[in-house]
N, C-alpha and C positions, 0 to 999 in steps of 0.2 A: 503495498498501499505505500510504505513511505518512496519508495522507487518513483513509481505511477506517480505520485505528487510532485517528486522534483525532476523528473525526469532520467530515472535510471539513477543506479548505483555509480557509475562514473561519473556523470554530469553531478552528483551531487558531490564528489570528493572533489571536480575541478570547483563549485561553489565553495566549497570550504575555504580552499588555498587563495582564494582569488583577490583579497585582501595583502596575500603576498607578491604577489606577481606586480604592483605598481613602485613599492621599494626597488625590485629588482631593477624593472625596466628604466628608472628613474637614474640609477647608479650606471648601470652599461656603458653611457657614451663616457663617462669618466676614464674607462681603463685604456683610452688614446693617451691619455697624458699621466697617469698613473704610473708610478714602480710597479713592474710583473708582480711581485710578491704581495704589494697591497688590494691588487685586481684578484689576486688567487687568493689572497684571505677573506676578504668579502665575499666572493663566491663560495668558498666554504662553509663561511657562517649562516649565510642564507639555505647551503644545502641541507646544512645542518636543522636550520628550524623547520623547513619543508617538510625535511622525512620525518620529525616530533609531530607535525601536524597531520600529516599521512596518516602516520600509526598512531594517533590518540595516545603518546607517550606523555610523560609530565616535562616539565621545563628544569632545565639544571639547577641546580641548586645557587640560592644565593650567594655564597662566598666566591663561587666559581664565573659568575657574572661580574664580578666584583674585581676580581682576576686578570678577566678578560679585558675590563672597560681598563684596567689600570695598563694591560698589557699594549693595548692599543695606542695610548698616549704615549708610553714611553717609544715605541716603535716609530711613533710618527716623529718625536722629537730628536731621534738617534739617524733619522732619516734626514730631515731636513735641520735642525737644528735651531727652529722654533715652532711658535703655534700661531704666528698672525699671519696677514697678508694670503694673496690667493696662493701662492705655493707649498704651505705646510695649513694652512686654514680650512681649505676645502677637503684636503685626505682623511684630515680630523675630523673634520664633519659626516664624511659619509662612512669612515669607518665606525665612528660610535653609532651610528643610526642602523647599521647591520649589527653592532653587538646588542642593541636596543630590542633587537626583533628576538631575541632569544628569554627575553623576558615579560613577553605581550602574550597574555593570555588571554585575559577579558575584555569586551567590548570596547570599554574605556581606553586600556592602555594599545588595543592595535588602532582605536581613534587619534591617538598620540604618536603612534607611530607614521601613521598617514599623514599629517599633518607636517611633520618631520621630511617626509618625501616630498615636499615641495618644494622646502626651501634645497635639498639635495638638485632637484630640477631646477632649480631657479639658477644655482651656482655653477652651472654650463653655460650661464650667459658670459660669465667671466672668462671663458676661453674662446668660444664659438658662439657667434649673433647668425650665422649663417639661416639660407631660407630653409634647407632642408631640417637642419637642427630646431630650427625653431616650430616648423611643425611636427615634427617627432617630440617636441616637449607639451607641444599643445595636445598631442595625443595620448601622451603620458600622465598631461592635468586630469583629464577627461576620465582616464580609468582610477585617479587617485579619489577623484570626487564621487566617482561609481561605487567605489568600496567604503566610502566614507557614507554615501547613501543607504548602500546595503547594510550597514551597522548599526543605521536608525531607524527607530528608537531601537527597537532590538535588532538582532543578527538574523536575518533574511537568508534560508537556504539557496534563492533563484537570484542571480548578481544581473539578470537581464533587467528587473525595474529600475534598478541603479543606475543602468547606462542610459536607459531614457531620461532617468530624474536629471542625470549627471548634464547632457544634453542639452536639456532643457536650459538646467541652471546657465551653462556658459554662452547660450544665445542670448536669454534675458541681459545678461552682462556686457555684452557685446556693444552697446548703443554708449553707456557709460566708458567702456573702454578709451574706444573711437575717439568720443567726446574730449576726455582727458589726456589722451594722445595729441590731438590737437590741437587745444589750447590752454591746457595747465602750462604753467611758465616754464621753461626748460632751464637746464644747465648750458654752459657752453660746449659740452658733450655729453654723451650719455653716459651716464654712473657706471658703468660697466667699463667703461673704456678708459675710466681714469687709471694713470701710471701705477703701475704696479712693481715698478723695480725692477721688473725681469728683462731679460734681451733673449730673443727669442732666434736663431739663426735660421736666413732667409737665401734663397738662392739669388743672385744678382748681381751686378758690377760691384768692381771692388777700385780700391784707391791704387789698387798695384795690378801691371797684367805682365803677364808671362808668356813665352810660345807654349800654346795649348789651353791657356785660359776658357776663349771664347768657343774652343770647340767643345768644351764638356759644357759650357752654358746652355747652350743652343740644342742642347739634349732635354731641355724643361720646358716644357709648355703653359709653364706657371702664368697669369697675366701680371706683367709689372705695373701698369696703368692703362687707363680709358681717357679719350681726347672725344671730345662733342667741339664742332667746330661750329661760330655763330654764322658762317654764309658758307660757300664753295669750297671744301676742303681743298689742299694743295695738290698738286700732285708726287704722289709716293715717291718718287725719285727728290724732292725736296724736303721731306718729312726727315730731315737730320735732328733729333730729339738728345739735345747737348745734356751730358752729366760730366763726369768727373777728368779735368784735363791735368795729363802727366808730361810734367817737363825736366824730371830725373831719370837717368840712366846710368847703371852701374857695370855694367855687360850683358847680364843677363834680363832684369826686370827694370820696365818703368816705372815709376811711383808720383804723386802729387806730392807738393810741398808739404810737409807738416801742419806749417801755421799758413795757409793763404792770405793775403791783405784783402781789404778790400779793393774794390777797384776803383781806379783814380785817375785813368787816363779817357781821352776823347773817344765817344761814341755816337755817332750817328746814325739813322734811318734813313736807307735810303730807296723805302718803298711805302706804300700803306699798309699801316698794321693790321694785323691778323689778331680776332679774338676768339680766345678757343678756352674750355676749360677740360679742367686735368684731376682726374681721380686716381690718386696714385695708392698703391697696395703697400702695406706695413714692409721697409726695406732695412731698419734699422740705421738708417745714414740719412743726413741732412738734405741729401740733393733733390733738386725740382728739376725735372727733365723739360725744359723750353725749345722751341723753335727760334733760334737768333738771340736778336737782341732786344730785352723785354723792354717796351715803350713804357711801361709802370710796374713799380713791383708791388705785387699783392702784400696783405696784412703778413705781419710775422715771417719776412722775409729779408735776404741781402743780398747782394751782389758780389762775388769776389772776383779776384783777379785771374784772368782768362774767360771771362764773360760765364761763370759759374752762379747760378741760381741757386741758393740754400735756404735750406727754412730755419728758423732761430732754435731747433730742437731736430731731434731724428725724429725720422718718420715711424711710430712705434705701430701706428693705428693708421686705417684706411682716411685718408685727407683728399678735400677737394680745393682745388687752386681754379680761380679767375684768372686769364693771364690775358696780355695784350702783347704781341710781339714784332716786329720786323723782321720777317725772313732773309733779306738783303739788308747789309750796314756794312758800313766802315767802322774797322776798331782800331786804335791806336796804341803804342806800347810804350812803355818809359826804359831808360837803359840797364835799368837792373833787370828788366823782364826779360830782354833781348840778347844780354849775357849768360841769363838763366837756359835761354833756346838754344845757345852755341856749344855747351859743354858736353863734351864727352870722356871717358874714362881713358886711361892711355894702358898701350899695350891689347887691344881688344880689337879685332877685324880690322888688321891691316889691309887684305887685297881690297875691303868696301874703300876704305880711305883712300889705297892707290885711283880706284876708279872713278870716285869722284873729285879727286885734283886733276884727273886728266878730262873731266866732263866741263870742269871748271874753266880750265885753259883753253877748252875747243867752243865753251857753250857763252862766255863771259855773262849775258844778263840772267838774273835770278830767275827770271820768269822763263825763259827759254832752256836755264838748267833744267829746271821742275820739269818743262816739258819732256824733255829727252829723258828725264828717268820715267815717268808715266810709259813714253813708248818704247822703252827697255824692259818693264813688267808684262806688255803685250806679246813678247817674243819668249815662247816655250816654256810661260810660268801656268801653273796648273792650281786652279782653285779649287781646295780637297778640303775634308774636316778629319781625316787621316794623314796628315804628315809625317815624315819619320821626325826622329829624336835630334834633336840638336845640341851639339857640347859648347865646348868654352868660347869659339867665334861664332855665335850662333849666326851673326846677319851674313861672314863671309859664307857659310856651310848652304844656308840657306839661297844666297843668291849667285853661288858658283856650282854648288852641289845638286841639294836636291830639287831646288827650284818648285816646290808644294810645299802649299800653307795655306792658312786660313786669314781674316782680316786684318787678325792681328799681327803676323808674321810681313805683309804687306805693309802695315802702317808704319812698327818700328823699324823695316829696313829702309823704306822711304825717308822719313824724319834722320835717321841715320847718314844719310847719304846727303841728305841736304845739310847737316850740322858740318859735316866733314868738307864740303864743298863751300862752307862759309854763311852759307843762308840760314835765319833762327830759323827753327822751327819745333813742333809739339804735335804730343800722339794726345787726341779729343777720343774720350769713348763715352758711349749713348748706346741711342737704341735707330734703326734705321727703318723706316714705313710703320708698315701696321697694316691690318685686317678691318675692312670696315664690316659692321655688324649689320645686313639688309632690314632688319626685324627693329630695332630703336636707334639706327644711324651713329653708333657711336663707332670709333675707331680702339681696336683692340690690338697693345704693342704687348709681346710677350718677351719672356725670357730668351726665347729662341730668336728674336731680331735683335739681339746683342749685335753691337757693331763697334767697330775703331778705327777712323780716320785720323788723316796730319793737316796741319794747320801750317802755313808757311808766310814769313815776312816778307811783305814787298813794298818798298819803300814810298811808290807810286799809290797804292790801293788798302796799305793795312796787312792786319792778318787775313790770307784767303784761303777758302777751304780745298784740299786737295785729297783725294780718293783713291787712292792704287787701287784697291780691290775691283772698281768699277773698270780700270783698265784691263783687267785679268777677267772678271765677267761680268760685260753689261748686263745681264740677266738677273743679277742680284739687287741692282737698284729699279730694274722696271718691274720682275714680275716677282720677286722675293727669293727667300734662301731655297726654297724647294726647286725651282726653276732651275738656281743657278749649279748645284750640287748634282754629280751624278746620281742615278735611281738607286746603284748599289750603295753608296754611303748614307743614302738615308737613312735615319734610324727608324725603326718599325713605330712607334711612337707618330711620328709627325706625317707618314705615310697614311696610317689609319686614319690620321684626323681631317687628312684632305681627300678622303673618300666624299663623294657626292652627298649620300642619305646620311654619312655620320656628319658633316660638315653643318648641314640643314639645323641637323637634333642641334650639336652642339652652339649653332645661333641660337635656338631657340632658350635653349638652357640659360646660355650668359646674358642673353637679352634680361630674360625672368631674374635673375641673380641680379643683376645692373640696376633693375628697377629696384628690385627691394635693399639694394642698398643707399642707391640715391633718394628715395622718398621715406622710406623708413628711420635706416641706421643712417641716412645723413639728413632726416630732419631736424633740425638744429636751432638755435635760439634766431639768429638771422632770418631762417625759412620761416618760421614760426612768426615774426616781427612781421614779414613781406607778406604773410597770408592773411595777417589782422586786419594789416593796413587795406589792401585789396576788399576786404569786408567791410572794413569802418575806419576811416584814419584816425577818429577819434581812439579807437581801439589799439593801436601800436602803442600810445602812451598809457595804457591802462592795460597790461595785460593780466592784471589779477580781477577786471572785472569781467574779461572775457573766459579767464578760468571759473569767476563764480557761476557765473552764465553758463560754461557749458557744463559744468559741476549740477547744476539744477534738469537741464534739459536731459543728463542724460543718466540721473537717478527718476525723474519723469516716464522716460521711456524704459527705464528697467523696471521700474512697477508697474507699467501699464502691461510687458509683456509676461511678467510673472504674475499679473493679478488673469489676464488671458487664460494662463496656462493652466491654473488650479481647477480641479474637480468641483464642478457643481452638480448638488441631488435635484433630481428634478423638484419643483415645489408641490409639499402634499396637501390636498387641500382641507382635509381633516385638522392637520398641524395649524394653518394658516387660520382657522377659524378659531380654533381652540387659542391661540396666542390672540387674537382680537378677543377672546373672552376675558381672559387672564388680564390684559389691558385696561378693561372696563372695571373688571373688580380692584384692581391696583388703585383705581382712584379714590374708593372707599372703605380701604382698609387693608384686607390680608393680601399678600404678596407671595408668589411662586417661589420656591428656591430651585437653583439651579440643579441641583440633585434630589429633588422632590418629587414621584412620580403623580398621578394624576388620582390615583384614590387614597393618596395618603393626604395629597393636600387639600380634596374635598371634606374627610375629615375633620383636619385642623381648622380649615375656613368655616367650617358650620360651626365648630365648638364657637368660633369668633364670633361670627355674625349668626343666631340662629335665626334671625327674620329672614335670610336669604338661604338657610341650609338644603331647603330645599330643592332650589333651583340649581345652586351648585352642584349639587350631588344629581340631580340630571344630567347638566349639559357636560360634567364629567362621563356619565355613564355611556352616554350618544357618543361622546369622541371617542372612548376605547372600543365601542364596537363600530365606530366608521374608520378609526385608524388600524385596528387589529385585525379585525373580523374578517374582509372587509365587507360593510352591508351599505348598499346602496341607499337604500331607504332610511338606515340608520343617518347617512351621510344630508341628506337631506331638511329631515327632523333636527340635525342639529344646527343647521343656517338658519332654519325658521325659530330657533330656541335663542342662539345668541342674538339676531337681530331683534328678538322681544326684550331681552336683558338689558334692562336699563336701570341699574342699582341707586339708591338714593343711600344718604349718609344717614348712618345710625344715628340713635342719642349717642351724647356724653357719656 
């Protein structure tokens, strides 16, 4: 019989363990950033509690639970050395919640464990705020709420009504959540994005460059940033996203100056400025990649020598910049900058030095010499992702022996030749091109678009961009990396990503993620004030007024949805007539208590008002017959009796 009522023994067992599922699902995503031993310990504690519940066995003794809790605290402290912050506080919370499961037996204790599971789920936002994680945590919150509903007021063997109740509650709260999100005064950045003091390694550019660095970097399809142009985007061959400028060479690696100075030389834009927005993914550095000469500096940024735009602090969270730049410009230089751009280490690459001296004697003018160097790269050089390993004299070996390399090989050897010929030159690193997403119109620039090129100083023109890679492989500029490399050298991941159906699927997914990042995670104080100003100019200066109005409107909508979702019993005509009778009687004395039945009240009211005892007894009897018999004739007679009932006040 019990099995029939609950859907079978198997379903009854699942329902009995249903409250244990939400804590497990809330803690599961944390395994990606917890130490393996901690994840294994949490899984073991949950399995232990589930086994006890399935077998109807008693919980561990109190002293053992205390030992487990103290051991959990000690283990977290030994691993992290502290209890505060995201790094240690979240693991401690999750571990103690799983220890708490071993002392949950009564419905009250289970409800407390489920309430703590909300905090476990919410703490995941400290690590990840992506759209998939948000959707997952909404599902977890639904299950937690359903488990709580199942335990109210008494445990129910069937979780399905709880699931329905939880869905209704979450839908009822949606208007209030949306209103508070849009109008409640916001911090400068979301609370879960406040600095945690931690650094997470990310793939990306570095302030040093060695042979092979960019070949490894393009194996990553990770997004570096997105760009959106106010007008028609420039040609892909002009999209040189400028990053670190490398001026120092030690014979093997190029590097940026340790303390670059603020830019103090003259710079003039030569064309109409280009307006665009840049959404940078966190790369733990301060670089802000720009197209050419900034016409105006975005807030909290500065311009360093070498035309490097940097933020005041490292980009540790996703940030959006509004930029205006001149793609064509004239950039000056001071004597110290030019002297730095001529230095070469002694004793390295003698053959390259001799070649540069010979060109200098033959070509004469710096511009003609640079063109000769570019023409040299067009002869028997190969653009490849798998160049041979280079030794001590890396430039010599590349120019005269292997002749196979990636962009860093060409940029490095070109700058070396220019310096050896007496022309100031430097390496510029950044990104080239990008892929337009046809769904949202954003240009997506990936780590695989990383590129290195050169700049030389010409007295008549200032710093001039030279890209020796374009001389070897023009397709790199025109059609991107996958068109420039031989098919056999393309990483499998890049090949699959450019299959038509996968490309369309990726565009749709990235557009959806970008919308989430821009309009939800990127909804900051500035965007909120702009929204309020569009609604009413007066609200832009009175955010608190908009917040209060939003709170009231949201609460009203939530109350309306909740009220409409409440179950309503069909009105009973006998109960309605009897309520009218009680209201008339209450005006002259006797009042019916909420816990008092009709028969008991009739006896008590008759004792208080003997003059009305007969009428009270008759109406009460008719009500009981009409309500519980049921008797249609009694209902009609009850209606007539209540209509005639007009009691008067008795003597004092």
